C-alpha positions, -999 to +999 in steps of 0.1 A: +000+000+000+014+034-010+017+060+018-009+087+020+004+120+007-006+154+022-030+172-002-010+201-017-026+235-012-038+252-044-016+282-035+014+260-035+006+245-068+001+279-083+033+293-069+054+264-082+037+262-116+048+296-128+074+298-156+099+310-130+099+328-097+115+363-097+137+379-071+124+405-047+142+439-048+131+473-037+095+460-032+092+447-067+095+414-084+123+414-110+144+391-132+181+389-128+202+412-150+217+381-167+184+363-172+200+332-157+179+306-138+183+281-110+165+248-110+150+239-076+149+201-070+124+182-048+149+159-030+122+133-023+117+127-060+150+140-074+132+162-099+127+199-106+097+216-090+105+252-098+129+277-115+140+309-099+159+339-112+196+335-104+211+368-091+246+379-096+268+407-085+248+434-103+216+422-088+231+422-053+242+458-061+207+468-069+194+452-038+220+469-016+212+502-033+174+497-026+181+489+010+204+519+014+177+542-001+151+528+022+173+533+052+185+568+044+154+583+027+126+560+039+106+560+071+117+526+085+147+537+106+131+569+116+097+556+128+091+550+165+099+514+176+062+507+184+052+517+149+078+493+134+066+466+158+031+469+145+042+462+110+065+433+121+036+418+141+014+421+110+041+402+091+041+375+118+004+372+115+007+366+078+033+339+084+008+322+107-020+326+082+000+310+055+016+284+077+003+254+058+014+268+025+049+277+038+053+243+055+044+224+023+068+245+002+096+240+028+090+203+030+091+199-008+122+222-011+143+207+017+129+172+020+120+174+057+087+159+071+057+182+069+052+176+106+085+193+114+081+222+090+045+228+101+049+223+139+084+238+144+100+256+115+073+280+104+060+288+139+096+298+149+095+325+122+065+343+135+076+337+171+110+354+163+094+383+146+071+390+176+098+384+202+121+410+187+094+435+178+082+435+214+117+436+228+126+466+207+097+486+221+110+480+257+147+486+249+161+519+260+179+537+232+194+563+255+214+556+286+230+583+308+267+580+317+277+592+352+309+613+347+319+643+368+316+677+352+297+665+320+262+657+308+268+625+288+248+596+274+250+567+250+226+564+221+217+533+202+213+537+164+207+511+137+237+502+115+220+506+081+220+478+055+225+443+069+235+414+047+224+378+054+235+346+038+215+315+049+221+278+043+197+252+029+188+231+060+163+255+077+157+282+051+128+301+064+134+295+101+169+309+099+157+338+078+131+346+105+154+344+135+181+362+116+165+392+102+139+398+130+163+416+154+179+436+125+144+448+114+132+456+149+163+477+155+155+498+124+179+483+099+172+473+063+182+439+050+194+420+019+190+382+020+208+357-001+191+323+004+208+290-004+207+282-041+193+247-032+163+260-012+152+295-020+114+289-023+101+299+011+124+329+013+110+342-019+074+334-009+081+354+022+086+385-001+049+382-009+040+384+028+063+414+032+043+432+005+010+423+021+022+434+056+030+469+043+067+468+050+081+498+031+098+491-002+135+482+000+134+473+037+135+436+029+152+423-003+157+386-014+182+377-041+187+340-048+219+330-065+251+310-063+274+314-034+304+322-055+285+350-073+256+365-054+270+354-020+305+367-026+291+400-040+270+405-008+299+397+016+322+421-003+297+449-008+309+483+005+272+493+009+265+469+038+272+479+074+266+445+092+269+410+079+256+376+091+265+343+077+253+308+086+270+279+070+303+260+068+335+271+085+353+271+051+328+295+035+326+314+068+363+322+066+358+336+031+329+358+042+349+371+072+379+379+050+357+398+025+340+417+054+373+424+070+386+442+039+357+466+042+359+467+080+323+454+082+314+436+115+303+400+108+284+374+127+293+338+119+272+308+129+291+279+115+292+241+117+293+218+146+302+183+159+279+182+188+286+157+216+261+140+239+276+128+273+254+100+286+260+089+322+251+055+336+223+068+359+200+079+330+167+066+320+183+046+292+153+042+269+145+079+271+181+090+264+184+066+235+152+078+220+161+114+225+194+111+208+180+090+180+154+117+173+181+143+173+202+124+149+173+119+124+159+154+127+161+169+091+180+137+082+209+148+104+214+180+085+215+201+116+246+220+127+238+217+164+228+181+165+246+154+186+266+132+163+293+122+189+278+099+215+299+095+246+284+067+267+296+057+301+312+022+299+288+004+322+258+011+299+275+012+265+262-020+251+226-016+264+225+020+252+237+011+217+213-018+214+184+005+223+195+033+200+200+010+171+166-005+176+151+030+177+169+041+145+159+009+126+123+017+134+124+052+119+101+056+089+119+071+059+099+087+031+089+118+012+083+148+034+046+151+024+038+115+031+018+107+063+039+092+090+073+101+076+098+106+104+129+112+083+130+125+047+158+125+021+190+145+021+188+178+004+207+169-028+227+143-046+258+162-036+249+159+001+241+122-004+275+116-019+291+135+010+274+113+036+282+080+019+317+092+013+323+098+050+309+064+059+335+048+036+363+070+049+353+061+085+353+024+079+386+026+059+401+043+090+390+014+112+356+024+125+334-004+136+299-004+121+272-009+147+244+001+124+250+000+087+238+031+069+237+038+033+217+046+002+181+033+002+155+031-025+120+042-015+091+028-035+077+055-058+107+078-050+135+058-065+154+089-077+152+106-043+183+113-022+175+088+007+199+072+032+194+052+063+209+062+097+243+048+106+261+042+139+299+038+140+323+033+169+360+035+174+389+058+180+384+095+187+409+102+160+387+087+133+375+111+106+339+105+114+345+114+151+362+147+141+346+162+110+311+174+105+292+149+082+258+166+081+238+135+079+222+108+101+255+093+113+264+089+150+299+080+163+300+062+197+328+064+222+330+051+257+342+071+288+351+062+323+343+093+344+335+130+343+371+141+336+374+115+308+342+127+292+351+164+294+385+157+278+370+137+249+343+164+242+368+193+243+391+176+218+369+189+191+377+221+171+340+229+171+320+244+199+283+249+190+260+226+210+264+196+233+242+178+258+246+161+291+223+132+301+220+123+338+196+123+367+221+142+389+215+179+381+246+191+400+267+168+379+249+179+348+256+215+355+292+208+365+300+189+333+280+213+311+300+243+324+333+225+317+325+220+280+338+245+254+306+252+236+280+279+229+250+260+244+246+230+265+213+210+268+205+188+298+185+156+292+174+169+258+190+181+225+180+205+197+155+221+221+161+258+221+135+281+236+132+316+223+152+340+245+181+316+252+212+328+234+227+304+209+262+310+195+293+292+185+329+290+198+361+280+180+353+268+144+316+271+151+316+309+148+319+343+165+305+378+164+273+373+185+245+347+187+209+342+178+176+338+197+187+358+228+177+392+239+213+404+234+210+396+197+189+428+193+218+448+206+240+433+179+221+454+154+226+487+171+257+508+169+265+527+201+271+565+199+282+587+228+270+623+233+287+645+258+290+682+268+306+700+297+283+712+324+281+750+326 
């Protein structure tokens, strides 16, 4: 029996059936100057579902000019924070109203299950918009400075044009949590979505128009990283830059921004560790980490792919986790009951399979054999099954980010042993500690070199808790926290002698 497929909304069908989807610049829909196109592939079927205009350097230039004009001559930066908040709230309401449409487009574009995009990804967008809109209303822009003989204060001002380059794994969610604080602070933005998954970012432009956001405040230019992305990072018209993606590309973005002395926020890759002590509820911990590993087919920078298990429970934990992973239902994102969809592209599938071979060639023991799998009715899709490896901490699969559903198991003896193993990594994005002893959990968590630590959960980030990376995982400020709003203000001092 073939799995039941979610009925596609007429609006989704209409959106995807157009000849091509244009870019959104200065409040208008426009083709790229070159006329070039990008094919957008449904990874569940391995076939094209849409074409979009492919922007280049000149298109990025037009978008930056539009954003500059909106900032300098428009009303956005000048209007009171509560007036901006009203518009941002209106935009959030439209995201909620079109939640089903956005969730379906996201699932078809990325490959993730509709349950994830509908219940988590899209709601996070509207939640972020409202959070920062409200926060901006209650943020004091002027603070007095107590200095003898002077009347002095600091004043917070928006930067101007902020550039954003987002990856393909959480396209709209990352756009929402990324641009919300910049907009709430009064900045204008230029967004370059990933070339693999630009569809919801472009649909968002439709909602921007409906919400009454002034022209040029939000601009979306899809294109290749080496052309549109590089042009945005090196633009002399931007005043703040944010990049989410790989450490390798992050270095290039930082170098380009450095040449123009533009401050940059980098949220890069990770090799998250889960430290599981022998006093846990074993079934709950195994299920939690199995769910984390298969979330978005493992294409999550903050997920736990290094499983450090205390020696006494190692075999039982692995048996339970393997059983949980073998039971995961793999299928197209729009099919009922799908728990893990395909990888985003053939390139990513080849990457994951390549790492599995490299790990085994370096001596890793296979505890659960992962690999390519053919799904009935979706034989051309980019599907793989979860894998669990074990072995030396020096194995390539224990050290490098794979970005797929591959866990690497290592035993540890005690707290000190676990902390040393975790902190060997060059990354520092997100880890978790699993134990019933809360004092031990906090003690170990505070010893790990990482931006965020979870306790008895993973990939569970509430709005308002700062999320940022250390080491190869990034720098320049985080996301989701209240302090992120302050990242998009420049501080100015005003002082005069008392007479």
